[in-house]
N, C-alpha and C positions, 0 to 999 in steps of 0.2 A: 630400384631407386634411381639408377642411372637413366632408365627409360622415362620415368616420371619427370626427372630434372630436364631431360632433353625436350620432352613435350612441353613442359612449362616454359622453358627458355624460348621455344618457338612461339608459344602463345603470347609471351610478353613482346616478342619481336613484331608480331602481327598487330599489336595495338600501339606500336612505337611511332607510327606516322599515319597520316590520312591515306597515303598511297598504299601502304601495306595492309591496312584494314579493308580498303576497297578491294584489293586483290584477294584477300581472305574470303570476303563475301562473294566475289565473282566466281570463285572456285567451287562454290556450293550451288548446284543447279536447282535447288528446291524453290518453290514459290515463296515460302516464308523468308528465305534468304534474300530473294529479289525484292520483296517488300521492305525488309530492313535496309537494304542498300539504297533503295529509292528514298526512304525516310532520312537516311544519313546524308545523302547527297543534297537534300533539300535544306540542310542546315547551312548557316553562314560559316565562313572559315574559322572564326573564333569559337562558334558553337561546336564545330567538329572537334577542335582541339580540347574543349572542355568535356565533351562526351568521352573522348579517349582517355582523358584523365580520370573520369568517373569509372572506367572499366578496370583500372588498376585494382588488384585484389583487395588491398586494404580499404579502398573506397567502395568497391562494388558490394562486398559482403555487408558493410555497414548500411549501404543504400537498400540492399535486399531486405535486411532485418527491419529497418524503419518503414519501408513501403508496405510490408506485409501487415504492419500494425494499423495501417490507415487505408484499408482497401477501398478503392473507388474514390479516393481523395488525392488531389494533386498536392504534394508536399515539397518543401525545400530542405535539402540535406547538405550540410557543410562537409566538404572534402578535406583531406589531410592538408592540402595546400591553403586552406582558408576560403577557397572559392565555394560558391553555392550552386546547386544544380536542382532543377525541377524534375521530380520523378512521380510516377503513379503506378500502382498495382491494380490493374483493371480486371474485373470479373465479367465473364461472358458465359453464354451457353451456346453449344453447337448441336443442332439436330441433324442426325444422320439416320438413314434407313438401317434398321437393325432387326431385333427380334420383338419389337414392340407388340404387345397384345397377342402374341402367338399362343394359341390354345394347345395345351399338352394333353393329349388323350391317353388313356381313358379316365384320368384322375380329375378332370374338370378343373384344372388349375392353369395358370398363365405364366409364360416366361416373358418378362418385361425388361427392356433395356432403357435406362434413363438417357437423356441428352448428355453430352459432354459438359462437365463443369470445368471452365477454363479460367486460368489466371495468367495474365500477360503483364510483364513489367516493362514500362516505357521510361527512358531517360531522355529528356528534352524532346519528347514525342517520337523517339525511335524505339521500336520494339526489340528488346535485347534478349528476352527469355519468355518461354511459355510452358506452362504445366497444365495437364488436363487428365481428368479421370471420369469414368462412368461406371455405373453399377448394373449388373445383370442379376435379376432375382426372380424368385417364384412367388406368385400371389394366388389368392383364392378367387380373383375376379378383377374387374376393371372399374367398379363403381366407387362412389365416395366412401362407402362403408367397407371396402375390401382392404385386406391387410397383407403385408409381406409374410411369407412362410419360411423362406430360405434364401440366403444370399449365395449365388453360384460363383460369381467372379467380380473382380474389379479390373477394368481395363485402363491402361495408363499410357501416356507418352509425354515427351518433353522436347523442347528446342532451346538451345543456348547459343547466342552469337557473341559471347565474350570468350575468346580463345585463351585468356589467361586463367580461366576458371574451369575446373572439370566437375561434372555432375555424376554422382554415383547413385545407382539404383539400390536403395537400402533394402526395401521389401514391403510386403503387404502388412497392414494392420489387421487385427482380429476382425473376422467377418461373423456377424451374429444378428439375431432378430430380437427385438425388445419393444414392447408396447405397440405392436403392429407395424413397426418400421424395420427395414433392413439397414444394417450399418456396415460400413467398410471404408478402407482408405489405402493410401500409399505414401511412402516416405522417400525423399531424396536428400542427399547431402551434397552441398557445394563446398569445394575446398581448393586451396592453393597455398603456395609458400611465397608470401609477399615480403616486402622490406621489413615488416614487423615480425617476421617469423611465420610459423604454420598458422593458417587461418581457416576457419570452417564455419558453416552455418547449415541449418537444415530446414526443410519445408515438408510438412505433412498436409495432405488434402484428404478430407473425409466427406462422405455422402451418407445421409440417412433418407430413406425413401419408402413410400407406399404408393399405390396407384393414384391417389387423389392429390398428393403433394410430395415435393422433394426439396431437400436442403443440402447445402454444402458449407464447410468451414475450413479455415487454415489454422494449423496448430504448430507451435514450435516448442517441443519438449526441452530443447537445449536452453532456450531463453525463458521458459516457463510462462508462456502466454498463449492465448487462443482467441480467435475472432468469434463473434457470435454466429449462430446458425443463420444462413442467408438463403432465402427461397430462390429457386431458379427454375 
């Protein structure tokens, strides 16, 4: 508990000023952190202060929940201070070289990897978090009539540039095949102890896929809602 409190106090310190947040991002040498830093520095001084206000746990988890319910729509969320901030939960896909259409012999089946289904949350145009999953599954071919036979794995990754929030890998959802589609997903929990007490939210991403088409959706079992299946 002392370790968590120390980490949390450090996280709150890192969003206490523009200078400390810039230093936090500069200490991360990933390309994603550099992009977030560039986006943050492009804001006006007032926007930077508003952005840091939005990163406070009691604001951020509310923003995260509201944005997930309006994927690919820019919405306005009111902070605890009464200020309002523009946020957007953006869906993307990333194609990477993988096992796509690799023939598995001698069974005459295929091992297929979907593109990454990606969700990025932006606050005032600054990318603050990213979650992505992709499915590896077996099919009986690559034509429009081919179906999924077995789900091998769900690969996942995430990035979070709000140091006052910690992200926990909860685990994989059930992997199964139904109606010719392979299904699978992954769940994360976001949590912190803010001024309002212990706070948490969760995010589940799911994929259903067969060779001719693939979909993804976001689900929150905690708040009892789900987005519709979205083609990617």
